[in-house]
C-alpha positions in Angstrom: 63.6 -3.6 83.3 63.0 -1.4 80.3 60.2 1.1 81.1 57.2 0.0 79.2 53.9 2.0 79.0 50.8 1.5 77.1 47.6 3.1 75.8 44.7 0.8 75.7 41.6 2.4 74.1 38.2 0.7 73.7 36.7 1.0 70.2 33.5 2.5 71.4 33.8 5.9 69.8 36.3 8.4 68.5 39.6 9.6 70.0 38.8 12.6 72.1 40.8 15.1 74.2 40.6 13.0 77.4 41.8 9.8 75.7 44.6 11.8 73.9 45.8 13.1 77.3 46.2 9.5 78.4 48.0 8.5 75.2 50.4 11.4 75.4 51.1 11.0 79.2 51.7 7.3 78.9 53.9 7.7 75.9 56.1 10.5 77.3 56.5 8.8 80.7 57.9 5.7 79.1 59.9 7.1 76.2 61.4 10.0 78.1 63.3 7.4 80.2 64.4 5.4 77.1 61.5 3.0 77.3 58.8 1.6 75.0 55.2 2.6 74.4 52.6 0.2 73.2 49.1 0.4 71.8 46.5 -2.3 72.6 42.9 -2.1 71.4 40.6 -3.5 74.1 37.9 -4.9 71.9 36.4 -7.5 74.2 32.9 -6.0 74.6 31.2 -6.5 71.2 27.8 -5.0 72.2 29.5 -1.6 73.0 31.8 -1.5 70.0 31.3 1.0 67.2 32.2 -0.3 63.7 35.4 1.3 62.3 36.2 2.9 65.7 39.5 1.0 66.2 40.8 2.1 62.8 39.8 5.7 63.3 41.5 5.8 66.7 44.7 4.4 65.3 44.6 6.8 62.4 44.1 9.8 64.8 47.0 8.6 67.0 49.3 8.7 63.9 48.0 12.2 63.1 49.4 13.3 66.4 52.7 11.5 65.9 51.8 8.6 68.3 53.0 5.2 67.0 53.3 2.0 68.9 56.8 0.6 69.3 55.4 -2.9 68.6 52.6 -4.1 66.4 49.2 -3.0 67.8 47.7 -5.7 69.9 44.0 -6.6 69.9 42.6 -8.0 73.1 39.9 -10.0 71.3 42.6 -12.3 69.8 43.7 -13.4 73.3 40.6 -15.1 74.5 42.3 -18.4 75.0 45.0 -16.8 77.2 42.3 -15.1 79.3 40.4 -18.3 79.7 43.6 -20.1 80.8 44.1 -17.5 83.5 40.5 -18.0 84.8 41.0 -21.7 84.8 44.2 -21.3 86.8 42.3 -19.3 89.5 39.5 -21.8 89.6 41.9 -24.7 90.0 43.6 -22.9 92.8 40.3 -22.3 94.6 40.8 -18.5 94.3 37.8 -18.1 92.0 34.3 -19.7 91.9 31.3 -20.1 89.6 28.4 -17.8 90.3 24.8 -18.1 89.4 23.7 -14.5 90.4 22.5 -11.8 88.0 22.7 -8.1 88.6 19.2 -8.0 90.0 20.4 -10.4 92.7 22.9 -7.8 94.0 22.1 -5.3 96.8 21.7 -1.6 95.9 25.3 -1.0 96.9 26.5 -3.4 94.2 28.8 -5.1 96.6 28.6 -8.8 96.1 27.3 -10.6 99.3 29.0 -13.9 98.7 25.9 -15.8 97.7 27.7 -18.5 95.7 31.1 -18.6 97.5 30.4 -22.1 98.9 28.4 -23.4 96.0 25.5 -22.2 93.8 22.2 -22.3 95.6 19.7 -24.8 94.2 17.8 -24.0 91.1 20.5 -21.7 89.7 22.9 -22.4 86.8 26.5 -21.1 86.6 26.6 -17.7 84.9 29.9 -15.9 85.7 33.2 -16.6 87.4 34.1 -14.4 90.4 37.5 -13.9 92.1 37.5 -14.3 95.9 38.2 -11.2 98.0 39.2 -11.3 101.6 38.7 -8.5 104.1 41.7 -6.2 104.4 43.2 -3.2 102.7 45.0 -3.2 99.3 47.4 -0.3 99.2 49.5 1.3 96.5 51.3 4.5 95.9 50.0 6.3 92.8 52.8 8.3 91.3 50.4 11.3 90.8 47.7 10.9 93.4 49.8 9.5 96.3 48.9 6.7 98.6 45.6 4.9 97.9 44.0 2.4 100.2 40.9 0.3 99.5 39.2 -2.7 101.2 37.6 -4.7 98.3 35.5 -6.7 100.7 33.6 -3.5 101.5 33.7 -1.7 98.1 33.1 -4.6 95.6 33.1 -8.0 97.2 34.1 -11.0 95.1 34.1 -9.5 91.6 33.5 -10.9 88.1 36.5 -12.1 86.0 34.5 -14.1 83.4 31.2 -12.7 82.3 27.8 -14.4 82.0 28.0 -13.8 78.2 31.1 -16.0 78.1 33.6 -13.1 77.6 36.6 -12.1 79.8 35.9 -9.3 82.2 38.0 -6.1 81.8 39.6 -6.5 85.2 41.1 -9.8 84.3 41.9 -9.2 80.6 43.8 -6.0 81.3 46.0 -7.6 83.9 46.9 -10.6 81.9 47.7 -8.6 78.8 49.8 -6.0 80.7 51.8 -8.9 82.2 52.3 -10.7 78.9 53.4 -7.5 77.2 55.9 -6.6 79.9 54.1 -3.4 80.8 55.9 -1.9 83.8 53.7 1.3 84.3 50.1 2.2 83.7 49.5 5.9 83.2 45.8 6.7 82.7 42.9 8.9 83.7 41.7 9.3 87.3 38.3 7.8 86.4 40.0 4.4 86.3 41.6 4.6 89.7 38.7 2.7 91.1 39.7 -0.3 89.1 43.3 -0.4 90.4 42.8 -2.3 93.7 40.9 -5.0 91.8 43.6 -5.3 89.2 46.3 -5.5 91.8 44.3 -8.3 93.5 44.1 -10.1 90.1 47.9 -9.7 89.7 48.7 -11.1 93.1 46.2 -14.0 92.7 47.9 -15.0 89.4 51.4 -14.5 90.8 52.2 -11.7 88.5 54.3 -8.6 89.0 52.2 -5.4 89.4 53.0 -2.4 87.3 53.4 1.1 88.8 50.3 3.3 88.5 49.8 7.0 87.8 46.4 8.5 87.4 46.2 12.0 85.8 43.2 14.4 86.0 40.1 13.7 83.9 39.5 16.4 81.3 36.1 18.2 81.6 34.2 20.4 79.3 33.0 23.9 80.0 29.9 22.6 82.0 31.7 20.0 84.0 30.9 17.1 81.6 33.6 14.5 80.9 34.9 15.3 77.4 34.1 13.0 74.5 34.1 13.5 70.7 30.4 14.3 70.8 31.2 17.7 72.3 32.0 20.3 69.6 34.3 22.0 72.0 36.7 19.1 72.0 40.1 20.4 70.5 40.7 17.1 68.8 37.7 17.8 66.6 38.3 21.5 65.8 42.0 22.4 66.1 45.1 21.5 64.1 47.2 18.7 65.6 50.0 20.9 67.0 47.6 23.2 68.8 45.7 20.3 70.4 49.0 18.6 71.4 50.1 21.9 73.0 46.8 22.0 75.0 47.4 18.4 76.1 50.9 19.3 77.4 49.6 22.3 79.2 46.8 20.3 80.8 49.4 17.9 82.0 51.4 20.7 83.6 54.1 20.8 81.0 54.3 24.4 79.9 55.7 24.2 76.4 56.8 27.2 74.4 54.2 28.8 72.1 54.2 28.4 68.4 56.0 25.1 68.0 55.0 22.7 65.2 54.3 19.1 65.7 57.8 18.1 64.8 59.3 20.5 67.4 56.8 19.7 70.1 57.7 16.1 70.5 61.4 16.6 71.0 60.7 19.4 73.5 58.3 17.2 75.4 60.6 14.3 75.5 63.4 16.3 77.0 61.3 18.3 79.4 58.7 15.8 80.5 58.3 15.6 84.3 55.6 13.4 85.9 55.9 15.5 89.1 54.4 18.5 87.2 51.1 16.7 86.4 48.3 18.2 88.6 46.8 15.9 91.2 43.3 17.4 90.8 41.0 14.5 89.9 39.0 16.6 87.5 40.1 19.7 85.5 38.8 21.8 82.6 40.4 21.1 79.2 
């Protein structure tokens, strides 16, 4: 199969150094092997979206020379496809309607199975949850190595359709990756905790799972996760070629000094090696 990667930002703010790292790493890892790189806007959470954010993110990606090999996809336009996947899981008995709210969950947040065998009297259906059985889910992360998680202990049956009648992230991302032919997911370490759940969704729907690689999360000078609100963010204060060079160094790709944007991309494409990306979960930008 043609290597196909993707960058899937949520329109909840601006493009910042941490998200640019994910965009560059996913792009290089696919294109350096003759593959494709896609952009998908994950706009399925209206309460959290910032007006105009999607357009500004796409504009900033172009400023750094990052352009999707196919038309940009918008997750919000695929609601019917997401709902069909949920109905498939319900029909197969792999998912169930749940009447619990967050306040019904224990402090650990692990769902106790309250509605597995039917919603208790007096409650109405709110969300849809995917059944989880005890036992480990294992995968080999191409940066972090072997990862093992027992979902029955860490999350329990988890939500795939929300109480506000919207698809949950864990379902939508899996369905969209499969439909777009994504073969690899390269993203920040802060999302590795979602991977076992997404693999479980893949398997439950009978879909092929992509390979995963989770790079370090970029931190500011005081250990905070970088976002555009921090004035120290290179995306906000430096020319594009300097910021891109910093991204490459952060990813362990020691590019020559003084290259312009047009020279940096060809160098990176030829010299990209995923094996050089640090395994440290968090690192200063």
